[in-house]
Biotite code that builds the C-alpha atoms (Angstrom):
import biotite.structure as struc

atoms = struc.array([
    struc.Atom([169.358, 31.402, 166.489], chain_id="A", res_id=1, res_name="MET", atom_name="CA", element="C"),
    struc.Atom([172.401, 32.814, 168.280], chain_id="A", res_id=2, res_name="LYS", atom_name="CA", element="C"),
    struc.Atom([172.210, 30.128, 170.997], chain_id="A", res_id=3, res_name="LYS", atom_name="CA", element="C"),
    struc.Atom([172.182, 27.521, 168.241], chain_id="A", res_id=4, res_name="ILE", atom_name="CA", element="C"),
    struc.Atom([175.267, 29.165, 166.749], chain_id="A", res_id=5, res_name="PHE", atom_name="CA", element="C"),
    struc.Atom([177.133, 29.043, 170.080], chain_id="A", res_id=6, res_name="VAL", atom_name="CA", element="C"),
    struc.Atom([176.229, 25.372, 170.478], chain_id="A", res_id=7, res_name="THR", atom_name="CA", element="C"),
    struc.Atom([177.323, 24.664, 166.924], chain_id="A", res_id=8, res_name="THR", atom_name="CA", element="C"),
    struc.Atom([180.716, 26.268, 167.571], chain_id="A", res_id=9, res_name="ILE", atom_name="CA", element="C"),
    struc.Atom([181.264, 23.929, 170.517], chain_id="A", res_id=10, res_name="GLY", atom_name="CA", element="C"),
    struc.Atom([180.149, 20.838, 168.631], chain_id="A", res_id=11, res_name="LEU", atom_name="CA", element="C"),
    struc.Atom([182.293, 21.642, 165.601], chain_id="A", res_id=12, res_name="LEU", atom_name="CA", element="C"),
    struc.Atom([185.338, 22.124, 167.794], chain_id="A", res_id=13, res_name="PHE", atom_name="CA", element="C"),
    struc.Atom([184.736, 18.882, 169.693], chain_id="A", res_id=14, res_name="ILE", atom_name="CA", element="C"),
    struc.Atom([184.292, 16.999, 166.432], chain_id="A", res_id=15, res_name="ALA", atom_name="CA", element="C"),
    struc.Atom([187.427, 18.463, 164.849], chain_id="A", res_id=16, res_name="SER", atom_name="CA", element="C"),
    struc.Atom([189.472, 17.876, 168.018], chain_id="A", res_id=17, res_name="SER", atom_name="CA", element="C"),
    struc.Atom([188.626, 14.182, 167.858], chain_id="A", res_id=18, res_name="ALA", atom_name="CA", element="C"),
    struc.Atom([190.604, 13.992, 164.595], chain_id="A", res_id=19, res_name="PHE", atom_name="CA", element="C"),
    struc.Atom([193.456, 16.202, 165.759], chain_id="A", res_id=20, res_name="ALA", atom_name="CA", element="C"),
    struc.Atom([196.951, 14.727, 165.850], chain_id="A", res_id=21, res_name="GLN", atom_name="CA", element="C"),
    struc.Atom([198.038, 17.031, 168.689], chain_id="A", res_id=22, res_name="SER", atom_name="CA", element="C"),
    struc.Atom([196.505, 19.595, 170.984], chain_id="A", res_id=23, res_name="LEU", atom_name="CA", element="C"),
    struc.Atom([197.924, 22.952, 172.004], chain_id="A", res_id=24, res_name="SER", atom_name="CA", element="C"),
    struc.Atom([196.924, 25.618, 174.524], chain_id="A", res_id=25, res_name="MET", atom_name="CA", element="C"),
    struc.Atom([197.993, 29.203, 174.924], chain_id="A", res_id=26, res_name="GLY", atom_name="CA", element="C"),
    struc.Atom([197.202, 32.865, 175.439], chain_id="A", res_id=27, res_name="VAL", atom_name="CA", element="C"),
    struc.Atom([196.764, 35.747, 173.007], chain_id="A", res_id=28, res_name="SER", atom_name="CA", element="C"),
    struc.Atom([196.896, 39.519, 173.218], chain_id="A", res_id=29, res_name="LEU", atom_name="CA", element="C"),
    struc.Atom([195.525, 41.697, 170.458], chain_id="A", res_id=30, res_name="GLN", atom_name="CA", element="C"),
    struc.Atom([195.254, 45.378, 169.773], chain_id="A", res_id=31, res_name="GLY", atom_name="CA", element="C"),
    struc.Atom([191.766, 45.787, 168.279], chain_id="A", res_id=32, res_name="LEU", atom_name="CA", element="C"),
    struc.Atom([190.687, 48.814, 166.260], chain_id="A", res_id=33, res_name="TYR", atom_name="CA", element="C"),
    struc.Atom([186.940, 49.227, 165.714], chain_id="A", res_id=34, res_name="PHE", atom_name="CA", element="C"),
    struc.Atom([184.728, 51.744, 163.945], chain_id="A", res_id=35, res_name="ASP", atom_name="CA", element="C"),
    struc.Atom([180.991, 51.642, 164.685], chain_id="A", res_id=36, res_name="ALA", atom_name="CA", element="C"),
    struc.Atom([177.890, 53.787, 164.117], chain_id="A", res_id=37, res_name="ASP", atom_name="CA", element="C"),
    struc.Atom([174.577, 53.778, 165.950], chain_id="A", res_id=38, res_name="GLY", atom_name="CA", element="C"),
    struc.Atom([171.297, 55.698, 166.143], chain_id="A", res_id=39, res_name="THR", atom_name="CA", element="C"),
    struc.Atom([169.016, 56.197, 169.148], chain_id="A", res_id=40, res_name="GLU", atom_name="CA", element="C"),
    struc.Atom([165.318, 56.734, 168.401], chain_id="A", res_id=41, res_name="THR", atom_name="CA", element="C"),
    struc.Atom([163.073, 58.189, 171.121], chain_id="A", res_id=42, res_name="LEU", atom_name="CA", element="C"),
    struc.Atom([159.591, 56.711, 171.376], chain_id="A", res_id=43, res_name="LYS", atom_name="CA", element="C"),
    struc.Atom([157.496, 59.809, 172.143], chain_id="A", res_id=44, res_name="GLU", atom_name="CA", element="C"),
    struc.Atom([159.173, 62.464, 170.029], chain_id="A", res_id=45, res_name="SER", atom_name="CA", element="C"),
    struc.Atom([160.714, 60.152, 167.381], chain_id="A", res_id=46, res_name="ALA", atom_name="CA", element="C"),
    struc.Atom([163.849, 62.274, 167.631], chain_id="A", res_id=47, res_name="ASN", atom_name="CA", element="C"),
    struc.Atom([166.950, 60.494, 166.379], chain_id="A", res_id=48, res_name="LYS", atom_name="CA", element="C"),
    struc.Atom([170.508, 60.959, 167.613], chain_id="A", res_id=49, res_name="THR", atom_name="CA", element="C"),
    struc.Atom([173.367, 59.376, 165.691], chain_id="A", res_id=50, res_name="SER", atom_name="CA", element="C"),
    struc.Atom([176.819, 58.728, 167.066], chain_id="A", res_id=51, res_name="LYS", atom_name="CA", element="C"),
    struc.Atom([180.030, 57.248, 165.730], chain_id="A", res_id=52, res_name="SER", atom_name="CA", element="C"),
    struc.Atom([182.602, 55.569, 167.925], chain_id="A", res_id=53, res_name="GLU", atom_name="CA", element="C"),
    struc.Atom([186.066, 54.317, 167.078], chain_id="A", res_id=54, res_name="SER", atom_name="CA", element="C"),
    struc.Atom([189.069, 53.360, 169.110], chain_id="A", res_id=55, res_name="GLY", atom_name="CA", element="C"),
    struc.Atom([191.719, 50.817, 169.987], chain_id="A", res_id=56, res_name="VAL", atom_name="CA", element="C"),
    struc.Atom([191.278, 48.388, 172.865], chain_id="A", res_id=57, res_name="VAL", atom_name="CA", element="C"),
    struc.Atom([193.610, 45.640, 174.148], chain_id="A", res_id=58, res_name="PRO", atom_name="CA", element="C"),
    struc.Atom([191.928, 42.224, 174.447], chain_id="A", res_id=59, res_name="ILE", atom_name="CA", element="C"),
    struc.Atom([193.451, 39.124, 176.037], chain_id="A", res_id=60, res_name="ALA", atom_name="CA", element="C"),
    struc.Atom([192.182, 35.611, 175.389], chain_id="A", res_id=61, res_name="SER", atom_name="CA", element="C"),
    struc.Atom([192.941, 31.930, 175.876], chain_id="A", res_id=62, res_name="ILE", atom_name="CA", element="C"),
    struc.Atom([192.799, 29.264, 173.181], chain_id="A", res_id=63, res_name="PHE", atom_name="CA", element="C"),
    struc.Atom([192.928, 25.540, 172.595], chain_id="A", res_id=64, res_name="ILE", atom_name="CA", element="C"),
    struc.Atom([193.645, 24.132, 169.164], chain_id="A", res_id=65, res_name="GLU", atom_name="CA", element="C"),
    struc.Atom([194.510, 20.952, 167.336], chain_id="A", res_id=66, res_name="GLY", atom_name="CA", element="C"),
    struc.Atom([196.271, 20.058, 164.107], chain_id="A", res_id=67, res_name="GLU", atom_name="CA", element="C"),
    struc.Atom([194.372, 17.855, 161.681], chain_id="A", res_id=68, res_name="THR", atom_name="CA", element="C"),
    struc.Atom([195.979, 15.043, 159.632], chain_id="A", res_id=69, res_name="PRO", atom_name="CA", element="C"),
    struc.Atom([195.829, 17.315, 156.556], chain_id="A", res_id=70, res_name="THR", atom_name="CA", element="C"),
    struc.Atom([197.843, 20.079, 158.280], chain_id="A", res_id=71, res_name="GLY", atom_name="CA", element="C"),
    struc.Atom([195.122, 22.608, 159.163], chain_id="A", res_id=72, res_name="GLN", atom_name="CA", element="C"),
    struc.Atom([194.824, 24.016, 162.667], chain_id="A", res_id=73, res_name="THR", atom_name="CA", element="C"),
    struc.Atom([191.332, 24.168, 164.188], chain_id="A", res_id=74, res_name="VAL", atom_name="CA", element="C"),
    struc.Atom([190.906, 26.124, 167.389], chain_id="A", res_id=75, res_name="GLY", atom_name="CA", element="C"),
    struc.Atom([188.518, 27.647, 169.895], chain_id="A", res_id=76, res_name="LEU", atom_name="CA", element="C"),
    struc.Atom([189.309, 31.019, 171.473], chain_id="A", res_id=77, res_name="GLU", atom_name="CA", element="C"),
    struc.Atom([187.615, 32.464, 174.557], chain_id="A", res_id=78, res_name="VAL", atom_name="CA", element="C"),
    struc.Atom([187.764, 35.973, 176.010], chain_id="A", res_id=79, res_name="VAL", atom_name="CA", element="C"),
    struc.Atom([187.121, 35.197, 179.707], chain_id="A", res_id=80, res_name="PRO", atom_name="CA", element="C"),
    struc.Atom([186.119, 38.687, 180.807], chain_id="A", res_id=81, res_name="TYR", atom_name="CA", element="C"),
    struc.Atom([184.120, 41.744, 179.783], chain_id="A", res_id=82, res_name="SER", atom_name="CA", element="C"),
    struc.Atom([186.111, 44.264, 177.717], chain_id="A", res_id=83, res_name="ALA", atom_name="CA", element="C"),
    struc.Atom([185.059, 47.925, 177.637], chain_id="A", res_id=84, res_name="LYS", atom_name="CA", element="C"),
    struc.Atom([184.685, 49.232, 174.106], chain_id="A", res_id=85, res_name="LEU", atom_name="CA", element="C"),
    struc.Atom([183.408, 52.735, 174.763], chain_id="A", res_id=86, res_name="ALA", atom_name="CA", element="C"),
    struc.Atom([181.869, 55.085, 177.306], chain_id="A", res_id=87, res_name="ASP", atom_name="CA", element="C"),
    struc.Atom([180.408, 58.527, 177.169], chain_id="A", res_id=88, res_name="GLY", atom_name="CA", element="C"),
    struc.Atom([178.101, 61.130, 178.645], chain_id="A", res_id=89, res_name="GLY", atom_name="CA", element="C"),
    struc.Atom([175.661, 63.748, 177.411], chain_id="A", res_id=90, res_name="MET", atom_name="CA", element="C"),
    struc.Atom([173.705, 66.582, 179.008], chain_id="A", res_id=91, res_name="THR", atom_name="CA", element="C"),
    struc.Atom([170.548, 67.823, 177.280], chain_id="A", res_id=92, res_name="GLN", atom_name="CA", element="C"),
    struc.Atom([167.696, 70.155, 178.274], chain_id="A", res_id=93, res_name="ASP", atom_name="CA", element="C"),
    struc.Atom([165.745, 70.334, 175.025], chain_id="A", res_id=94, res_name="ASP", atom_name="CA", element="C"),
    struc.Atom([163.778, 67.083, 175.215], chain_id="A", res_id=95, res_name="ASP", atom_name="CA", element="C"),
    struc.Atom([161.781, 65.670, 178.118], chain_id="A", res_id=96, res_name="ALA", atom_name="CA", element="C"),
    struc.Atom([162.934, 62.191, 177.198], chain_id="A", res_id=97, res_name="GLU", atom_name="CA", element="C"),
    struc.Atom([166.636, 63.018, 177.430], chain_id="A", res_id=98, res_name="THR", atom_name="CA", element="C"),
    struc.Atom([166.754, 66.072, 179.694], chain_id="A", res_id=99, res_name="SER", atom_name="CA", element="C"),
    struc.Atom([169.536, 65.821, 182.257], chain_id="A", res_id=100, res_name="GLY", atom_name="CA", element="C"),
    struc.Atom([172.829, 63.956, 182.315], chain_id="A", res_id=101, res_name="THR", atom_name="CA", element="C"),
    struc.Atom([172.983, 60.578, 180.621], chain_id="A", res_id=102, res_name="ASN", atom_name="CA", element="C"),
    struc.Atom([176.001, 58.245, 180.679], chain_id="A", res_id=103, res_name="THR", atom_name="CA", element="C"),
    struc.Atom([176.628, 54.832, 179.132], chain_id="A", res_id=104, res_name="ALA", atom_name="CA", element="C"),
    struc.Atom([179.277, 52.136, 178.925], chain_id="A", res_id=105, res_name="ASP", atom_name="CA", element="C"),
    struc.Atom([179.449, 49.605, 176.101], chain_id="A", res_id=106, res_name="VAL", atom_name="CA", element="C"),
    struc.Atom([181.191, 46.299, 176.808], chain_id="A", res_id=107, res_name="ASN", atom_name="CA", element="C"),
    struc.Atom([181.934, 43.119, 174.866], chain_id="A", res_id=108, res_name="ALA", atom_name="CA", element="C"),
    struc.Atom([181.615, 39.889, 176.847], chain_id="A", res_id=109, res_name="SER", atom_name="CA", element="C"),
    struc.Atom([181.390, 36.111, 176.462], chain_id="A", res_id=110, res_name="ASN", atom_name="CA", element="C"),
    struc.Atom([183.251, 36.189, 173.157], chain_id="A", res_id=111, res_name="MET", atom_name="CA", element="C"),
    struc.Atom([183.787, 32.819, 171.484], chain_id="A", res_id=112, res_name="LEU", atom_name="CA", element="C"),
    struc.Atom([185.658, 32.267, 168.233], chain_id="A", res_id=113, res_name="THR", atom_name="CA", element="C"),
    struc.Atom([186.025, 29.114, 166.146], chain_id="A", res_id=114, res_name="LEU", atom_name="CA", element="C"),
    struc.Atom([188.931, 29.433, 163.719], chain_id="A", res_id=115, res_name="TYR", atom_name="CA", element="C"),
    struc.Atom([190.789, 27.504, 161.050], chain_id="A", res_id=116, res_name="VAL", atom_name="CA", element="C"),
    struc.Atom([194.370, 28.204, 160.004], chain_id="A", res_id=117, res_name="GLU", atom_name="CA", element="C"),
    struc.Atom([195.571, 26.779, 156.700], chain_id="A", res_id=118, res_name="ASN", atom_name="CA", element="C"),
    struc.Atom([199.323, 26.754, 155.892], chain_id="A", res_id=119, res_name="PRO", atom_name="CA", element="C"),
    struc.Atom([200.350, 28.559, 152.703], chain_id="A", res_id=120, res_name="VAL", atom_name="CA", element="C"),
    struc.Atom([203.631, 28.610, 150.819], chain_id="A", res_id=121, res_name="ASP", atom_name="CA", element="C"),
    struc.Atom([205.092, 32.124, 150.949], chain_id="A", res_id=122, res_name="THR", atom_name="CA", element="C"),
    struc.Atom([208.440, 33.751, 151.643], chain_id="A", res_id=123, res_name="GLN", atom_name="CA", element="C"),
    struc.Atom([207.319, 34.200, 155.273], chain_id="A", res_id=124, res_name="VAL", atom_name="CA", element="C"),
    struc.Atom([208.337, 31.237, 157.426], chain_id="A", res_id=125, res_name="SER", atom_name="CA", element="C"),
    struc.Atom([205.390, 29.379, 158.933], chain_id="A", res_id=126, res_name="GLY", atom_name="CA", element="C"),
    struc.Atom([202.796, 31.482, 157.113], chain_id="A", res_id=127, res_name="SER", atom_name="CA", element="C"),
    struc.Atom([199.087, 30.664, 157.100], chain_id="A", res_id=128, res_name="PHE", atom_name="CA", element="C"),
    struc.Atom([195.717, 32.160, 156.227], chain_id="A", res_id=129, res_name="VAL", atom_name="CA", element="C"),
    struc.Atom([192.976, 32.282, 158.825], chain_id="A", res_id=130, res_name="LYS", atom_name="CA", element="C"),
    struc.Atom([189.182, 32.217, 158.746], chain_id="A", res_id=131, res_name="ALA", atom_name="CA", element="C"),
    struc.Atom([187.011, 32.507, 161.852], chain_id="A", res_id=132, res_name="ALA", atom_name="CA", element="C"),
    struc.Atom([183.436, 32.775, 163.078], chain_id="A", res_id=133, res_name="LEU", atom_name="CA", element="C"),
    struc.Atom([182.789, 34.705, 166.301], chain_id="A", res_id=134, res_name="SER", atom_name="CA", element="C"),
    struc.Atom([179.915, 35.407, 168.632], chain_id="A", res_id=135, res_name="THR", atom_name="CA", element="C"),
    struc.Atom([180.024, 38.166, 171.250], chain_id="A", res_id=136, res_name="VAL", atom_name="CA", element="C"),
    struc.Atom([177.541, 39.776, 173.615], chain_id="A", res_id=137, res_name="GLU", atom_name="CA", element="C"),
    struc.Atom([177.324, 43.570, 173.458], chain_id="A", res_id=138, res_name="ILE", atom_name="CA", element="C"),
    struc.Atom([176.352, 44.843, 176.906], chain_id="A", res_id=139, res_name="GLU", atom_name="CA", element="C"),
    struc.Atom([175.073, 48.324, 177.699], chain_id="A", res_id=140, res_name="THR", atom_name="CA", element="C"),
    struc.Atom([175.357, 49.810, 181.169], chain_id="A", res_id=141, res_name="ASP", atom_name="CA", element="C"),
    struc.Atom([173.631, 53.181, 181.265], chain_id="A", res_id=142, res_name="GLU", atom_name="CA", element="C"),
    struc.Atom([172.558, 55.807, 183.772], chain_id="A", res_id=143, res_name="THR", atom_name="CA", element="C"),
    struc.Atom([169.857, 58.056, 182.317], chain_id="A", res_id=144, res_name="THR", atom_name="CA", element="C"),
    struc.Atom([167.759, 60.889, 183.693], chain_id="A", res_id=145, res_name="ASN", atom_name="CA", element="C"),
    struc.Atom([164.580, 59.045, 182.672], chain_id="A", res_id=146, res_name="THR", atom_name="CA", element="C"),
    struc.Atom([165.667, 55.665, 184.028], chain_id="A", res_id=147, res_name="GLY", atom_name="CA", element="C"),
    struc.Atom([165.524, 53.914, 180.651], chain_id="A", res_id=148, res_name="VAL", atom_name="CA", element="C"),
    struc.Atom([167.548, 50.690, 180.424], chain_id="A", res_id=149, res_name="LYS", atom_name="CA", element="C"),
    struc.Atom([168.623, 48.922, 177.260], chain_id="A", res_id=150, res_name="TYR", atom_name="CA", element="C"),
    struc.Atom([168.953, 45.188, 176.853], chain_id="A", res_id=151, res_name="GLY", atom_name="CA", element="C"),
    struc.Atom([172.035, 43.294, 175.735], chain_id="A", res_id=152, res_name="ASP", atom_name="CA", element="C"),
    struc.Atom([172.353, 41.638, 172.342], chain_id="A", res_id=153, res_name="GLU", atom_name="CA", element="C"),
    struc.Atom([174.527, 38.836, 170.981], chain_id="A", res_id=154, res_name="ARG", atom_name="CA", element="C"),
    struc.Atom([176.006, 39.435, 167.543], chain_id="A", res_id=155, res_name="ILE", atom_name="CA", element="C"),
    struc.Atom([178.077, 37.351, 165.131], chain_id="A", res_id=156, res_name="MET", atom_name="CA", element="C"),
    struc.Atom([181.087, 38.162, 163.004], chain_id="A", res_id=157, res_name="GLY", atom_name="CA", element="C"),
    struc.Atom([183.394, 36.759, 160.351], chain_id="A", res_id=158, res_name="PHE", atom_name="CA", element="C"),
    struc.Atom([187.182, 37.186, 160.319], chain_id="A", res_id=159, res_name="THR", atom_name="CA", element="C"),
    struc.Atom([189.936, 36.657, 157.758], chain_id="A", res_id=160, res_name="VAL", atom_name="CA", element="C"),
    struc.Atom([193.624, 37.040, 158.431], chain_id="A", res_id=161, res_name="GLY", atom_name="CA", element="C"),
    struc.Atom([197.210, 36.265, 157.527], chain_id="A", res_id=162, res_name="PHE", atom_name="CA", element="C"),
    struc.Atom([199.856, 35.195, 159.999], chain_id="A", res_id=163, res_name="GLY", atom_name="CA", element="C"),
    struc.Atom([202.963, 33.192, 160.780], chain_id="A", res_id=164, res_name="ALA", atom_name="CA", element="C"),
    struc.Atom([203.630, 30.462, 163.341], chain_id="A", res_id=165, res_name="LYS", atom_name="CA", element="C"),
    struc.Atom([207.133, 29.501, 164.497], chain_id="A", res_id=166, res_name="ASN", atom_name="CA", element="C"),
    struc.Atom([208.914, 27.914, 167.437], chain_id="A", res_id=167, res_name="ASP", atom_name="CA", element="C"),
    struc.Atom([210.009, 30.034, 170.380], chain_id="A", res_id=168, res_name="LEU", atom_name="CA", element="C"),
    struc.Atom([213.778, 30.678, 170.529], chain_id="A", res_id=169, res_name="PRO", atom_name="CA", element="C"),
    struc.Atom([214.185, 28.265, 173.457], chain_id="A", res_id=170, res_name="ASN", atom_name="CA", element="C"),
    struc.Atom([212.189, 25.596, 171.630], chain_id="A", res_id=171, res_name="GLY", atom_name="CA", element="C"),
    struc.Atom([209.690, 25.293, 174.458], chain_id="A", res_id=172, res_name="ASP", atom_name="CA", element="C"),
    struc.Atom([206.460, 26.206, 172.682], chain_id="A", res_id=173, res_name="GLY", atom_name="CA", element="C"),
    struc.Atom([205.481, 28.364, 169.721], chain_id="A", res_id=174, res_name="PHE", atom_name="CA", element="C"),
    struc.Atom([204.362, 31.869, 168.878], chain_id="A", res_id=175, res_name="TYR", atom_name="CA", element="C"),
    struc.Atom([202.019, 33.294, 166.251], chain_id="A", res_id=176, res_name="LYS", atom_name="CA", element="C"),
    struc.Atom([201.640, 36.797, 164.844], chain_id="A", res_id=177, res_name="VAL", atom_name="CA", element="C"),
    struc.Atom([198.431, 37.482, 162.931], chain_id="A", res_id=178, res_name="VAL", atom_name="CA", element="C"),
    struc.Atom([196.938, 40.501, 161.145], chain_id="A", res_id=179, res_name="ALA", atom_name="CA", element="C"),
    struc.Atom([193.192, 40.194, 160.686], chain_id="A", res_id=180, res_name="GLU", atom_name="CA", element="C"),
    struc.Atom([190.042, 42.078, 159.728], chain_id="A", res_id=181, res_name="VAL", atom_name="CA", element="C"),
    struc.Atom([186.490, 41.320, 160.868], chain_id="A", res_id=182, res_name="SER", atom_name="CA", element="C"),
    struc.Atom([182.936, 42.210, 159.941], chain_id="A", res_id=183, res_name="HIS", atom_name="CA", element="C"),
    struc.Atom([180.229, 42.092, 162.627], chain_id="A", res_id=184, res_name="PHE", atom_name="CA", element="C"),
    struc.Atom([176.494, 42.238, 162.167], chain_id="A", res_id=185, res_name="GLU", atom_name="CA", element="C"),
    struc.Atom([174.421, 45.050, 163.657], chain_id="A", res_id=186, res_name="GLY", atom_name="CA", element="C"),
    struc.Atom([171.755, 44.784, 166.345], chain_id="A", res_id=187, res_name="ALA", atom_name="CA", element="C"),
    struc.Atom([168.769, 46.603, 167.836], chain_id="A", res_id=188, res_name="THR", atom_name="CA", element="C"),
    struc.Atom([168.745, 47.371, 171.560], chain_id="A", res_id=189, res_name="PHE", atom_name="CA", element="C"),
    struc.Atom([165.238, 47.956, 172.906], chain_id="A", res_id=190, res_name="ASN", atom_name="CA", element="C"),
    struc.Atom([164.793, 50.243, 175.895], chain_id="A", res_id=191, res_name="GLY", atom_name="CA", element="C"),
    struc.Atom([162.382, 49.796, 178.776], chain_id="A", res_id=192, res_name="THR", atom_name="CA", element="C"),
    struc.Atom([160.493, 52.983, 177.809], chain_id="A", res_id=193, res_name="THR", atom_name="CA", element="C"),
    struc.Atom([160.124, 52.114, 174.132], chain_id="A", res_id=194, res_name="GLY", atom_name="CA", element="C"),
    struc.Atom([163.259, 53.914, 172.983], chain_id="A", res_id=195, res_name="ASN", atom_name="CA", element="C"),
    struc.Atom([165.659, 51.921, 170.846], chain_id="A", res_id=196, res_name="LYS", atom_name="CA", element="C"),
    struc.Atom([169.246, 51.982, 169.634], chain_id="A", res_id=197, res_name="ILE", atom_name="CA", element="C"),
    struc.Atom([170.162, 50.603, 166.221], chain_id="A", res_id=198, res_name="ASP", atom_name="CA", element="C"),
    struc.Atom([173.783, 49.497, 165.890], chain_id="A", res_id=199, res_name="LEU", atom_name="CA", element="C"),
    struc.Atom([174.933, 49.318, 162.272], chain_id="A", res_id=200, res_name="ASP", atom_name="CA", element="C"),
    struc.Atom([177.137, 46.559, 160.907], chain_id="A", res_id=201, res_name="ASP", atom_name="CA", element="C"),
    struc.Atom([180.714, 47.429, 161.809], chain_id="A", res_id=202, res_name="PHE", atom_name="CA", element="C"),
    struc.Atom([184.280, 46.453, 161.035], chain_id="A", res_id=203, res_name="GLN", atom_name="CA", element="C"),
    struc.Atom([187.391, 45.904, 163.093], chain_id="A", res_id=204, res_name="SER", atom_name="CA", element="C"),
    struc.Atom([191.088, 45.257, 162.474], chain_id="A", res_id=205, res_name="ALA", atom_name="CA", element="C"),
    struc.Atom([193.589, 43.676, 164.826], chain_id="A", res_id=206, res_name="ALA", atom_name="CA", element="C"),
    struc.Atom([197.194, 42.633, 165.318], chain_id="A", res_id=207, res_name="ILE", atom_name="CA", element="C"),
    struc.Atom([197.439, 39.523, 167.477], chain_id="A", res_id=208, res_name="ARG", atom_name="CA", element="C"),
    struc.Atom([200.351, 37.895, 169.294], chain_id="A", res_id=209, res_name="LEU", atom_name="CA", element="C"),
    struc.Atom([199.851, 34.372, 170.614], chain_id="A", res_id=210, res_name="SER", atom_name="CA", element="C"),
    struc.Atom([202.086, 32.096, 172.650], chain_id="A", res_id=211, res_name="VAL", atom_name="CA", element="C"),
    struc.Atom([201.305, 28.415, 173.194], chain_id="A", res_id=212, res_name="GLY", atom_name="CA", element="C"),
    struc.Atom([202.553, 24.932, 173.872], chain_id="A", res_id=213, res_name="LYS", atom_name="CA", element="C"),
    struc.Atom([201.686, 21.578, 172.347], chain_id="A", res_id=214, res_name="SER", atom_name="CA", element="C"),
    struc.Atom([200.922, 18.468, 174.377], chain_id="A", res_id=215, res_name="PHE", atom_name="CA", element="C"),
])
């Protein structure tokens, strides 16, 4: 299903680009705040450990977009690297399944976003509303006393935002500032020993600055 979604994103962008009056490319930098909850369930003892994680991470991306004859902007954004979301460690001696020191990193990689920006008439020059669909792979990189490894899972999210687009002072290109909120679906990460981690649905908020040029 998720592979179909990724393919659909590409096809939709190609189709919309064919009707675009102009194409633009650029780079973006966002400060992303996230708040997520998860629960690890051990196979043998059925013990459950819950953990919450929140934080702010900087994420850079590249984008290509086109303007349709009706004035909307349709674009595809790619994060071309793996961004660390969280890391941590724990030492336990009360359970044979977790005894010892366990560490883990959680990364987001291969993030693709298809977005539409629709101009709106407000007192803010160049204002628009934004809607987007994203897919991102959540990777786990752990070192555990028992040797358990967890798989990676691809999740999807929906974003809405409000922003403004205007020309750069020198006239050579444009810039955009966008405030946005997102909702991502949860996932289950199955371990090699039968343990599992359930990631709940989670939300994020971001402020994004983009700079681009039309061709």
